C-alpha positions in Angstrom: 137.0 -190.4 99.6 139.1 -192.2 97.3 141.0 -188.8 96.2 140.8 -185.2 95.3 137.6 -184.9 93.5 136.4 -188.7 94.5 134.3 -189.1 96.7 131.0 -190.4 97.5 128.2 -188.9 100.0 126.9 -191.8 102.0 124.9 -189.9 104.9 124.7 -186.5 106.2 122.7 -184.7 109.0 120.5 -181.7 108.9 122.4 -180.4 112.2 124.8 -178.2 111.0 125.9 -174.3 110.1 122.3 -173.2 109.7 121.4 -174.8 113.2 124.3 -173.3 114.8 123.7 -169.7 113.0 119.5 -170.2 114.0 119.6 -171.4 117.5 122.6 -169.0 118.2 120.7 -166.1 117.0 117.4 -167.0 119.1 119.8 -167.7 122.5 122.2 -165.3 122.1 120.8 -162.2 119.9 123.8 -162.1 117.7 123.3 -160.3 114.7 125.4 -162.7 112.1 127.4 -165.7 111.8 130.9 -164.1 112.2 129.4 -162.5 115.4 127.9 -165.8 117.2 131.7 -167.6 116.2 133.6 -164.9 117.7 131.2 -164.9 120.9 132.0 -168.5 120.9 135.5 -168.3 121.1 135.2 -166.2 124.5 132.7 -168.9 126.2 133.3 -171.5 128.5 131.0 -174.6 127.7 131.9 -176.2 131.4 129.2 -173.4 132.6 126.4 -175.1 130.2 127.5 -178.7 129.5 127.3 -181.3 132.1 130.9 -183.0 131.8 131.7 -187.0 132.6 133.6 -185.1 136.0 130.2 -183.7 136.8 128.5 -187.0 137.2 131.6 -188.8 138.4 132.5 -186.2 141.0 135.5 -184.7 138.8 136.9 -188.2 138.3 137.7 -189.7 134.9 135.5 -192.9 134.0 138.7 -194.4 132.9 137.0 -198.0 132.6 135.1 -197.2 129.9 137.5 -194.7 128.1 135.6 -191.3 129.2 138.0 -188.3 130.5 136.6 -185.9 133.2 136.3 -183.1 130.8 134.1 -185.1 128.1 130.7 -183.9 127.6 128.3 -185.9 129.1 125.1 -183.8 127.9 125.2 -180.8 125.9 123.2 -177.8 127.9 122.7 -180.5 130.6 123.5 -178.2 133.6 120.8 -175.6 132.1 118.1 -178.8 133.2 119.9 -179.4 137.0 120.3 -175.9 137.7 117.8 -173.5 138.9 119.1 -170.7 136.7 116.9 -169.1 134.2 118.4 -168.4 130.4 119.3 -165.0 131.5 121.5 -166.2 134.0 123.8 -167.9 131.5 126.6 -165.7 129.5 125.7 -165.8 125.9 129.4 -166.6 125.1 129.1 -169.8 127.1 125.8 -170.6 125.5 127.6 -170.0 122.1 130.5 -171.9 123.1 128.3 -175.2 124.4 126.3 -174.7 121.1 129.4 -174.4 118.9 130.9 -177.8 120.7 127.5 -179.6 120.3 127.0 -178.9 116.8 130.5 -179.7 116.1 130.4 -183.1 118.0 127.6 -184.1 116.0 128.9 -183.6 112.7 131.9 -185.2 113.6 130.6 -188.1 114.7 
C-alpha cells in the first residue's frame, strides 16, 4: 500500500468470509452470516481451541515468545477430547472458526 487508492495485490487466500459462512452454516446451523457473527460474540474459543497453556501446563512458553493464551491449534481440543460435535456449544464453535479465519487472513 502506497496511499489512498494506490496499492498492489501481491498475495491472497481462499480462506475468508465465505469460508466462515460456509463452515459456520454446516457446523452451527445458523441461517445468515450476521447470525453466525452474533453467535461468535457469545462464544469462548478456549472450549474448542488448544492453547499454548494447554500444552505447557497453563504456563507461558516465553523463550519462544508465546503466551499461554495463544492458539496452538484451532479446533485442537476436538481431536483430543472424547466429545462429539453435539457436545460443543455452537457459539464456541463459531468463535473458534472466526478466530481461525481471522488469524489466517492476518497472517
